[in-house]
C-alpha positions as CSV (number, residue, x, y, z in Angstrom):
1,X,109.8,125.2,97.4
2,X,106.5,123.4,97.6
3,X,105.8,120.7,100.1
4,X,103.2,118.2,100.1
5,X,101.9,116.8,103.2
6,X,100.1,113.5,103.2
7,X,98.0,112.7,106.9
8,X,96.5,109.2,107.5
9,X,97.2,108.8,111.0
10,X,93.1,108.1,111.5
11,X,90.4,108.3,110.5
12,X,90.9,111.5,108.3
13,X,93.2,111.4,105.0
14,X,94.4,114.9,104.2
15,X,96.4,116.1,102.0
16,X,97.8,119.8,101.4
17,X,100.6,121.3,99.6
18,X,103.0,124.3,101.8
19,X,105.2,126.5,100.3
20,X,107.7,127.4,102.3
21,X,108.0,131.0,102.1
22,X,104.1,132.3,100.9
23,X,102.4,129.3,103.5
24,X,99.0,127.1,102.4
25,X,98.6,126.8,98.9
26,X,95.8,124.2,99.1
27,X,94.5,121.7,101.4
28,X,92.0,119.1,101.1
29,X,89.6,116.6,103.8
30,X,88.0,113.4,103.8
31,X,86.8,112.3,106.7
32,X,85.4,108.8,107.5
33,X,82.8,109.6,110.1
34,X,79.8,108.1,108.1
35,X,81.9,104.9,107.6
36,X,82.9,104.0,111.0
37,X,79.4,105.3,112.1
38,X,77.8,102.1,112.2
39,X,80.2,100.7,114.0
40,X,80.1,103.2,116.7
41,X,84.3,103.9,116.4
42,X,87.1,103.6,114.5
43,X,87.6,99.8,112.7
44,X,91.5,100.1,111.8
45,X,91.1,97.8,108.5
46,X,88.2,100.1,107.1
47,X,90.5,103.0,107.9
48,X,93.6,101.7,106.0
49,X,91.4,100.5,102.9
50,X,89.5,104.2,102.8
51,X,92.9,106.0,102.7
52,X,93.7,104.0,100.0
53,X,91.1,104.8,97.8
54,X,90.8,108.5,99.2
55,X,94.7,109.7,98.6
56,X,95.3,110.0,95.3
57,X,92.7,111.5,94.1
58,X,93.0,114.0,97.1
59,X,97.0,114.6,96.0
60,X,95.4,116.0,92.0
61,X,93.1,118.3,94.1
62,X,95.6,119.8,95.7
63,X,97.2,120.1,92.8
64,X,94.8,121.5,90.7
65,X,93.7,123.7,93.3
66,X,97.3,125.0,93.7
67,X,97.6,125.4,89.9
68,X,100.9,123.1,90.1
69,X,102.4,119.8,88.6
70,X,103.6,117.1,90.3
71,X,106.9,117.8,88.7
72,X,106.8,121.4,90.6
73,X,106.5,119.7,94.4
74,X,110.0,120.0,95.8
75,X,109.7,117.9,99.4
76,X,107.2,115.2,100.4
77,X,105.8,115.3,103.7
78,X,103.9,112.3,105.6
79,X,102.7,111.3,109.0
80,X,104.7,108.7,110.2
81,X,103.6,108.2,113.9
82,X,102.1,107.9,116.1
83,X,98.6,106.7,115.0
84,X,97.1,103.0,113.4
85,X,100.0,101.6,112.1
86,X,97.9,100.0,109.1
87,X,96.9,103.4,108.2
88,X,100.1,105.1,108.6
89,X,101.7,102.5,106.1
90,X,99.3,104.0,103.5
91,X,100.4,107.6,104.0
92,X,104.0,106.5,104.1
93,X,104.0,103.7,101.0
94,X,102.5,106.8,99.0
95,X,104.4,109.1,99.9
96,X,107.7,107.3,99.7
97,X,106.6,106.1,96.5
98,X,105.6,109.5,95.1
99,X,109.0,110.6,96.1
100,X,110.8,108.2,94.3
101,X,109.4,108.6,91.2
102,X,109.5,112.5,91.4
103,X,113.6,111.7,93.1
104,X,112.7,114.8,95.7
105,X,113.3,114.5,98.9
106,X,110.4,112.7,101.4
107,X,110.2,113.8,105.6
108,X,108.6,111.8,108.0
109,X,106.6,114.4,110.2
110,X,105.6,113.7,114.2
111,X,102.1,113.7,114.1
112,X,102.0,115.5,117.5
113,X,104.3,118.4,116.3
114,X,102.0,119.0,113.2
115,X,98.9,119.9,116.2
116,X,101.7,121.6,118.0
117,X,102.9,124.0,114.7
118,X,99.3,124.2,113.3
119,X,98.6,127.3,115.5
120,X,101.5,129.2,113.5
121,X,99.2,129.0,110.7
122,X,96.3,131.3,112.2
123,X,96.5,134.9,112.4
124,X,97.8,136.4,114.9
125,X,100.6,134.1,114.9
126,X,102.2,132.7,118.1
127,X,105.3,133.6,119.1
128,X,107.8,131.5,120.8
129,X,108.4,130.3,123.4
130,X,104.6,129.0,124.3
131,X,102.8,126.5,126.5
132,X,100.5,124.5,124.0
133,X,97.3,122.2,125.6
134,X,97.4,119.3,123.0
135,X,93.8,118.2,123.7
136,X,92.9,115.5,120.5
137,X,90.9,112.1,120.5
138,X,93.8,110.1,122.0
139,X,96.0,112.8,123.2
140,X,96.1,115.0,126.2
141,X,99.4,116.9,126.8
142,X,100.6,120.0,127.9
143,X,104.0,121.2,126.2
144,X,106.5,124.3,126.4
145,X,107.4,124.8,123.2
146,X,110.9,126.6,122.7
147,X,110.6,126.6,118.7
148,X,110.5,124.0,116.2
149,X,112.2,120.6,117.4
150,X,112.4,122.1,121.1
151,X,109.6,120.6,122.7
152,X,109.5,119.7,126.7
153,X,106.4,117.6,127.9
154,X,105.0,119.7,130.8
155,X,101.7,116.8,131.8
156,X,99.6,114.2,130.2
157,X,97.0,111.6,130.6
158,X,97.7,108.8,133.1
159,X,94.7,107.0,131.0
160,X,91.8,108.2,129.3
161,X,92.5,111.3,127.1
162,X,89.8,114.2,127.1
163,X,88.7,113.0,123.9
164,X,88.1,109.7,125.0
165,X,86.1,110.6,128.2
166,X,84.1,112.8,125.6
167,X,83.7,109.7,122.9
168,X,83.2,107.3,125.9
169,X,80.3,109.2,128.0
170,X,78.7,110.1,124.8
171,X,78.4,106.5,124.3
172,X,76.6,105.6,127.4
173,X,74.6,108.6,126.6
174,X,73.4,106.9,123.7
175,X,74.7,109.4,120.9
176,X,76.2,108.6,118.0
177,X,80.1,108.5,117.0
178,X,81.9,111.0,116.9
179,X,80.9,111.0,120.7
180,X,82.5,114.6,121.1
181,X,80.5,116.9,118.9
182,X,77.2,114.9,119.8
183,X,78.1,115.6,123.6
184,X,78.8,119.2,123.5
185,X,75.7,119.9,121.3
186,X,73.1,117.7,123.7
187,X,75.3,119.8,126.8
188,X,73.6,123.1,125.2
189,X,70.2,121.8,126.5
190,X,71.4,120.9,129.6
191,X,72.4,122.6,133.1
192,X,76.0,122.0,134.2
193,X,75.2,122.2,137.5
194,X,72.9,120.2,137.9
195,X,74.8,116.9,138.8
196,X,77.7,116.6,140.7
197,X,80.9,114.9,138.8
198,X,84.2,114.9,139.7
199,X,87.2,116.9,138.8
200,X,89.9,114.2,137.8
201,X,93.2,115.2,139.6
202,X,92.3,118.9,139.9
203,X,94.1,118.8,142.9
204,X,97.2,116.7,142.1
205,X,99.6,119.1,142.8
206,X,101.0,118.3,139.1
207,X,100.3,118.6,135.3
208,X,99.3,115.1,134.5
209,X,95.4,114.2,133.6
210,X,93.4,111.4,134.1
211,X,89.9,111.3,132.7
212,X,89.0,107.2,133.4
213,X,87.5,108.1,136.7
214,X,84.8,110.6,135.6
215,X,82.8,108.0,132.9
216,X,83.1,105.6,135.9
217,X,80.8,108.8,137.7
218,X,78.7,109.5,134.6
219,X,78.2,105.6,134.5
220,X,77.1,105.6,137.9
221,X,74.3,108.6,137.7
222,X,72.9,107.5,134.7
223,X,72.3,103.6,135.9
224,X,70.9,105.3,139.4
225,X,68.9,107.5,137.4
226,X,67.1,104.6,135.8
227,X,66.8,102.8,138.3
228,X,64.7,105.9,139.6
229,X,63.0,106.3,136.9
230,X,64.6,109.4,136.5
231,X,66.7,109.6,133.4
232,X,64.5,111.9,131.2
233,X,65.9,113.4,128.0
234,X,66.2,116.6,130.4
235,X,68.5,114.5,132.6
236,X,70.8,113.0,129.4
237,X,71.3,116.7,128.7
238,X,72.0,117.4,132.1
239,X,74.3,114.5,132.6
240,X,76.4,115.7,129.5
241,X,76.8,119.3,130.0
242,X,78.4,118.1,133.6
243,X,80.2,116.1,132.0
244,X,81.6,118.7,129.7
245,X,82.0,120.9,132.3
246,X,84.2,118.9,134.2
247,X,86.9,118.1,131.5
248,X,87.1,122.1,130.8
249,X,87.1,122.5,134.4
250,X,90.5,120.7,134.3
251,X,91.9,121.2,131.5
252,X,91.8,125.2,132.5
253,X,93.0,124.8,135.6
254,X,96.3,122.4,134.2
255,X,96.9,124.5,131.6
256,X,96.7,127.9,133.2
257,X,99.2,126.5,136.2
258,X,101.1,125.4,133.4
259,X,101.9,129.1,132.4
260,X,101.9,130.1,136.0
261,X,105.3,126.9,136.3
262,X,107.4,128.1,133.0
263,X,106.8,131.8,133.6
264,X,105.5,131.6,129.9
265,X,102.2,134.1,128.7
266,X,101.4,132.9,125.7
267,X,99.3,129.9,125.3
268,X,98.3,127.5,122.2
269,X,95.5,124.9,122.0
270,X,95.5,122.4,119.4
271,X,94.0,119.2,118.5
272,X,90.4,118.2,117.8
273,X,88.9,119.2,121.4
274,X,90.2,122.5,120.8
275,X,87.5,123.7,118.5
276,X,85.1,122.9,121.5
277,X,83.0,126.4,122.1
278,X,83.2,125.8,125.9
279,X,86.7,125.0,126.0
280,X,87.5,128.3,124.1
281,X,85.2,130.7,126.0
282,X,86.3,129.5,129.2
283,X,89.7,129.3,128.7
284,X,90.0,133.0,127.1
285,X,88.2,134.2,129.7
286,X,90.6,132.7,132.2
287,X,93.4,133.5,130.2
288,X,92.4,137.7,129.8
289,X,92.4,137.7,133.9
290,X,96.2,136.6,134.3
291,X,97.0,138.8,131.5
292,X,97.9,135.7,129.0
293,X,97.4,135.7,125.3
294,X,95.3,132.5,123.6
295,X,96.0,130.8,120.0
296,X,94.5,128.4,118.1
297,X,94.8,126.9,114.6
298,X,92.0,128.0,112.0
299,X,88.6,126.1,113.2
300,X,89.0,123.9,109.8
301,X,93.1,122.5,111.0
302,X,92.0,121.7,114.7
303,X,91.5,118.0,113.7
304,X,93.8,115.7,111.9
305,X,94.8,117.6,108.4
306,X,97.5,117.2,106.0
307,X,98.1,121.3,105.9
308,X,99.5,120.8,109.6
309,X,102.0,118.2,108.0
310,X,103.1,120.1,105.0
311,X,103.2,122.8,107.5
312,X,105.7,120.8,110.0
313,X,107.7,119.8,107.4
314,X,108.1,123.4,105.9
315,X,108.9,124.5,109.5
316,X,111.5,122.1,109.4
317,X,113.0,122.6,105.9
318,X,113.2,126.4,107.2
319,X,115.5,125.4,110.2
320,X,117.6,123.2,108.7
321,X,115.8,120.0,110.6
322,X,115.6,118.0,107.3
323,X,117.9,116.0,105.7
324,X,117.7,116.0,102.2
325,X,119.5,113.2,101.2
326,X,116.9,111.1,98.4
327,X,118.9,107.9,98.2
328,X,116.8,105.5,100.3
329,X,113.2,105.5,100.3
330,X,113.1,102.7,102.8
331,X,110.5,103.7,105.5
332,X,109.3,102.8,108.6
333,X,106.0,104.1,110.9
334,X,105.7,104.0,114.6
335,X,102.4,103.4,116.0
336,X,103.5,104.9,119.5
337,X,106.3,107.8,119.3
338,X,107.0,109.9,122.2
339,X,107.2,113.3,121.3
340,X,110.4,113.6,123.3
341,X,112.1,111.0,121.1
342,X,111.4,113.2,118.3
343,X,114.3,113.1,115.6
344,X,115.2,114.1,111.9
345,X,114.1,110.8,110.6
346,X,112.0,107.7,111.5
347,X,114.2,104.6,113.4
């Protein structure tokens, strides 16, 4: 069966087709980065309007790549939350209208479930159970994943997520949006030990995160350096390197602690920040010392994408978690949707 997946939760329009037996057949992605750069961040109204423009051409692109007709699509899946409400409504509207026109079932998918299951599209594939570090722009969470629809929250961010800490620190350093990749690039020119920064909640004895204090510490260091006439390009690079290292140290320590707490020896890293080179390198080293295995989604599927939505729907179909009733195409979206409230439908 062919599943068409649509992702529109924020600033990427993603479409993909996954076959329930043979896997990914096609995927296409349009990023809105250039459009939002002028404003230094995502403008929700502009994001929604751009999703409208991009959605149908991307669907056709995927059909062409998979050499399928629209009538050969068996299910239509879409991101129902969490995310920007207007952006979610675009994807939901297109998915339900398309499913209605084809008289095929429609499947609402939790955005974070898509990220959690995306490493199953990589080789080698992790077995259940595994501990997942979900680390993206707005989310930093540790989950125990026992299987499809079996998710236990172990810890989460209490304020700024890791991705937000990257972006906000990058803005303080005068770097362009999106800040995370720009900060990581600048950090390669700096020395992480040149500036001392805090590791928030590193010794909190729980698995929660808090990165807002890190941003404040960076602001204090930058103001002091500027007042002393020391705010050079090298200082900025050192500050970027120190920030990146502080975030990576906390993520690794908490993730290793989660495996020890659960007794699970498999680690999965998902979400956009999971593409960070330093995090990957240092986590691999720390995990090997503990005898742990680490898995990632393919690098092109770390950020938001339609493939993870289509794949999550395919997994739900495989495990009998989808209601195949096509009678009602009314829908709603949830801008906020805790993963532990996940059900087979959106309330």
